[in-house]
N, C-alpha and C positions, 0 to 999 in steps of 0.2 A: 503238022508232027506235035504230037503232045509232047510237053517237057513234064519230066517226073520229078525233077529236083532242081534247085535253085542254081543259075549258071554262077560260076566264078568270074566276080567284077574285075580284080585286078592282075589275072595273067595267072600263074603257076606261083611265083616267088612265094615266099614262106614270111609272114607277120607275126610278130610276137600280139602278145594281147595287149601290152601297152599304146603299140603303136595303130591297132587297129582299133582303141578307143581312142587314140588321137584323131584320128581319123574321121572316127563315125560323128564325134563331137561337132568336126568341121562340115558334114555331109548334111544334104537337103535331103538325102534318102536312107531307108535303112538297109542294113547288111547284116546277115546273122556271120556269125566267127566261127572256124570249127578246125581245132588242129593247124591253125598257121594260117588257113585259106579264108577268103574274105568272099562271101556270097551276096548278090543281089538278090533281094524279094521281091514277091511279084505283086502286082497291083491289085486294088481292089474293085471288083463290079458293081454297080448300084444295088443288085439284090443281094451281095454279100453285105455291103453297109448297112442294108434294111435289115439284115438276119443279124449282125452285128448291135442295131440300136434296140430292137427287141429283146434280145436276151440280156445284154449287161443292163437295160432298162429295167426289166424285171429281179435281177441280182440284185440289183443296186437298192431296189425298194424293199425285197424281202429280206436281204443282210444289215439290213440299217441300224439295228440294234442287236445285232451279233457280234461276237470278236473278229468277224469273217470279213473281208470287203473284195470287191472285185476290181479288176485293175483292166485298162485295156492294152493297145497294140503299142503305144508310148512307152509303157513300162517293158526296161528290158530286162530279161532274166539271165541267168547265168547257171551254169550248173558246172560246179568245179570239178565233178568226179572225171566228166571226160574235156573240160575245156568250152562248150557250147555256149554262146551269147546267142539268145533268140529273141523276137517278141512275139508271143503269141497272141492271138486274138483277144482273147480274155485269159488272166492268169486269177484265182481266188488265194488271198494269201489270207491266214488267219494270225493273230495277234500283231506282234509288231514286225514293221520289216527287218529282214537280216540282211544286210548291204552283202555284197560280195567284196572280198578282202581287196578285189582290182580296181573297186570302182564304187564311190558310196551312194550313186544313182543308179543301180542295178541291183534286183532283187534274186535272193535265193530263197528256195523252199516253199514254194506253190504246195499248196494240196490239192488244188484242181486248176487244169487248164483246158483250154477249148478253143478248138481253132475251126475256122468256118471252110470247107473245102471248094478248090475251084479246079476244074479240068485240069489246068495247069500245075497243083499242088497235090492231089489228091493221093495220091500213090507213095509220095515223098513223107507225106503227113500219119500214112498210114504204115508207112513201113521205116525206114530210117530215121525219120523224126522222133516215132513212137518209141524206137529202141534206146534213142538217147535219155528221152524224157524220164525211160524207167530208170534210169539211173538217179532219180532224184531223191531222196531218201521220205522226205516227206509226202511225194504223188499218192494222192487214194484214187483220183478220178481223172480221166481224159476222156473227153466228151468231143466227138466232131460231127459236124453239121453240115449236110451236104448243099450246096447251093444253088444245085441244078435239079435234085428229085428232093421229095419228103422222106426224109432218111435221114435219123440220127444215129449214130453207133456210139457207145459207153462203155468203156475199158474199165474194171473196178479189180483192185488188187485183195484177194480174198484172203481170210485167215491164215492160208497157208503159203502167202506169198506169191500166189499164182494171178495173173491175171484175166477175168474173166469178159467175154463181150455179151451185151446186152444191146438191140435193136429194136428201133420204133420207125414205125412207117405208115402210120395213119394219123390225121390230123385230130382224130379223137384220143391220141392215146396221151399220156400225162409220164413225162420224162422225170426220173428219181434221182437226185443227186444227195444219198446219203449221208457222205462226208461232209456236208454243211447243211444238211437238215431240211433241203430244198425240193421243191417239184417244180417244173416248168410243164404247162399245156402245149402241145404240138403246135396246135391252131395260132397259140401266143407266140411261139418261136418262128414260125411262116407266114404271120400275120402282114399283108402288105405286099407280098412276094408275086401273087397270081400262080402259086403253084398248085397243083391238086394231085391226087394222088396216083400211082400208077402200080396196074396189076402186077 
């Protein structure tokens, strides 16, 4: 059975943000928080970790001399507009980190978010999570990298405030991230995964 969203970790009891943060500091595992509920996050596969290393490494190198910096999945993000606390696979923040007023180690206001999809999370990441991400006023691009197929989707907000989708499905293509002036080759993203293109 495919799981389309995270499982509630602590039953149906409602928690305050302060209670969640206190529990999270003491936990060895990561959890999301949304409107009083705490959700367990799925573990990552080997292929997920390879893709993360490829993408993060390229971004770190290319953004070295820019005001923007990539952060990995240990960087918690808070969206005050809808209460969500989450750990994107990669967040890109330009300029100084603006910390959450609830926790100095939690960032707000990323300009780009990148999530690596698995069978267990792809529907949630494309649907409900993206809906919540859209409340971030600084977000300009949301990149989804499939870990089971050669397939990258990028949602970009246009000049009219509408989100548009662009897809990349071949290893010869180049993924564009104009919000941070970076391009990534699909072959670099999927290097070492043994994935090939499918019709």
